N, C-alpha and C positions, 0 to 999 in steps of 0.2 A: 686545757689542751687547745692548741691552735688548729683550726680546720680551714680548709680551702675548697674551692670548687673549680671544675674544669668544664669548659664550654667548647664544643666542636660540632662539625656537621657529619652526619652519618653517610653511608654510601648512597642514600637516596637524595641527599642534599638538605635534609631536615636538620634544624638546629637542635642539639641535644646538650643537656647540662647534667653533670655528675656533681653532687654536693656532698658535704660532710666527709671530705678526704682528710684524714689526720696527717699532720705534718710531724715527721720524726727526723731526728738527726742521724747521719750515717753511722754513728757509733752505737746507736740504740740496738738492742738485740732483736727487736721486732721489725727493724727497717727493711730487711731483705724480704721477709714474708709479706709485709704490707705492699711493698713495691711490686712484687710478682702478682699478688692478688689484684692490685689496681690495673696492671697490664692486661691480665686475663679478663677482668670485668669490662674494661674499655673496648677490648676486641669483641666481646659478646654484645655490648650495646651498639657498637658500630655496625654489626651484621644483622641486627634485629629489624624486622619489617613493621613493628608496632609503632603506633603514633604517640607513644609516651614521650614527653619532652624532658621531664626531670627524673633522675634516678638518684637514690641515696646509697653512697658507698658504705656508710655505717650500717645501714639495714642489710646490705649484701653480706658484709662481714659477719653479722649476727647469724645469718643462715649457713655460712660455710665454715666458720671457726667453732672450736669447742668453747663452751661457755666460760671456763676459767681463763682461757687465753683472751677472749673478748673482754671480760671484766677487767683484766689486768691492763689491756690496751686502752680502754675507755674509762678508767677509774676516775671518779669525781669525788674529791674531798669536800664535803659540805661542812662549812664552818659557820657557826651562829645561824643555823637554819631554823627559822621560826615556823 
């Protein structure tokens, strides 16, 4: 799975980074859900007064999604894993 990060300044002018954003194609059934969750999460991070600089979108999704949906989204096929 391809992951990306997003970097911006919050309303206080502090530099904030959101990491582990999964990249999905628009025809993926989970595209809309992930897109809306990312929008909600960035709005929450933008309004926070905390001095945390790096947030993980993957960790956020683990808290708000049901476990089977989360596992399907971040399924890792391990091949020849020693």
